[in-house]
C-alpha positions as CSV (number, residue, x, y, z in Angstrom):
1,X,0.0,0.0,0.0
2,X,1.4,3.4,-1.0
3,X,1.0,6.1,1.7
4,X,0.4,9.6,0.5
5,X,1.3,12.8,2.3
6,X,-1.6,14.9,3.4
7,X,-1.1,18.7,3.4
8,X,-2.1,20.2,6.8
9,X,-2.9,23.9,7.2
10,X,-1.2,25.6,10.1
11,X,-4.4,27.4,10.8
12,X,-6.0,24.1,11.9
13,X,-4.1,24.6,15.2
14,X,-4.7,27.2,17.8
15,X,-1.0,27.4,18.3
16,X,2.3,25.5,18.0
17,X,5.0,25.5,20.7
18,X,8.5,24.0,20.8
19,X,8.8,21.3,23.5
20,X,12.0,19.7,22.2
21,X,14.9,21.7,20.7
22,X,15.9,20.6,17.2
23,X,18.2,17.6,17.0
24,X,19.4,15.5,14.1
25,X,17.1,12.6,13.3
26,X,18.7,9.2,13.7
27,X,18.4,6.3,11.3
28,X,19.9,3.9,13.9
29,X,20.0,4.8,17.6
30,X,22.7,2.1,18.3
31,X,25.2,3.4,15.7
32,X,24.2,7.1,15.9
33,X,23.7,7.2,12.1
34,X,22.1,10.5,11.1
35,X,19.2,10.5,8.5
36,X,20.0,12.3,5.3
37,X,17.5,13.7,2.8
38,X,17.6,11.6,-0.4
39,X,17.3,14.6,-2.7
40,X,19.8,17.0,-1.2
41,X,22.0,14.9,1.2
42,X,21.3,17.4,3.9
43,X,20.7,16.3,7.5
44,X,17.1,15.7,8.5
45,X,16.3,17.3,11.8
46,X,13.4,16.7,14.2
47,X,11.6,19.3,16.4
48,X,9.2,18.3,19.2
49,X,6.1,20.4,18.9
50,X,3.0,20.7,21.1
51,X,0.1,21.2,18.7
52,X,-2.8,23.0,20.3
53,X,-6.3,22.7,19.0
54,X,-9.2,24.0,21.1
55,X,-9.0,22.3,24.6
56,X,-6.9,19.4,23.1
57,X,-3.2,19.1,22.4
58,X,-0.7,16.6,21.1
59,X,3.0,16.4,21.0
60,X,4.3,15.6,17.5
61,X,7.8,15.2,16.1
62,X,8.2,17.3,12.9
63,X,11.0,16.4,10.5
64,X,12.6,19.1,8.5
65,X,15.5,19.1,6.1
66,X,18.3,21.4,7.3
67,X,18.9,22.7,10.8
68,X,16.2,25.0,12.1
69,X,18.1,27.8,13.9
70,X,17.2,29.9,16.8
71,X,14.5,27.6,18.3
72,X,14.2,26.9,22.0
73,X,11.9,25.1,24.3
74,X,8.7,27.1,25.1
75,X,9.0,29.3,22.0
76,X,5.8,29.7,19.8
77,X,6.4,28.3,16.4
78,X,5.1,28.4,12.9
79,X,5.5,25.8,10.2
80,X,5.6,26.1,6.4
81,X,4.3,23.3,4.2
82,X,3.3,20.9,6.9
83,X,2.4,17.4,5.8
84,X,1.2,14.3,7.6
85,X,2.0,10.8,6.2
86,X,0.2,7.8,7.7
87,X,2.5,4.8,8.0
88,X,2.2,1.1,9.0
89,X,5.0,-1.4,9.6
90,X,5.3,-4.7,11.5
91,X,2.0,-4.3,13.2
92,X,2.7,-0.7,14.3
93,X,1.2,2.5,12.8
94,X,1.3,6.2,13.2
95,X,1.7,9.5,11.4
96,X,5.0,11.0,10.3
97,X,5.0,14.8,10.3
98,X,7.3,16.8,7.9
99,X,7.6,20.5,7.1
100,X,9.4,22.6,4.6
101,X,10.5,24.9,7.5
102,X,10.0,25.2,11.2
103,X,10.4,28.8,12.4
104,X,9.9,31.0,15.4
105,X,6.4,32.5,15.3
106,X,7.9,35.9,14.8
107,X,10.3,35.0,12.0
108,X,9.4,35.5,8.4
109,X,10.2,32.6,6.1
110,X,13.5,33.3,4.2
111,X,11.9,32.4,0.9
112,X,10.8,29.3,-1.1
113,X,11.3,26.1,0.8
114,X,14.1,23.8,-0.4
115,X,13.4,20.9,1.8
116,X,13.7,18.3,-1.0
117,X,10.2,17.1,-0.4
118,X,7.9,15.3,-2.7
119,X,8.1,11.7,-3.7
120,X,10.6,10.7,-1.0
121,X,9.2,8.7,1.9
122,X,10.0,10.0,5.3
123,X,11.4,7.2,7.6
124,X,9.4,6.4,10.7
């Protein structure tokens, strides 16, 4: 079964807050191998984000190509080109979150995203 990415509008959330500072995403925890984007070769980073919606909230891990700079725990965030990709493997399932950019809520995006997205499957 082919899983497709689903675009998610940032406006679907009442707010987004950094709850884990950016760190390189690992392919293998034992070896410390860092995940690289297939299209660009850049390191894939992950940011822990509390997504608020009404009286509900969820902590999600958002992957982004290239290091998001200037983010710290407790900081309000905004995301550019957020996508959700349902996945299933070996009896487990979930949603992989990926964005073109993860920024401070006060930072303007630096321009078109170059996240190397599209077609590549984000590892779970």
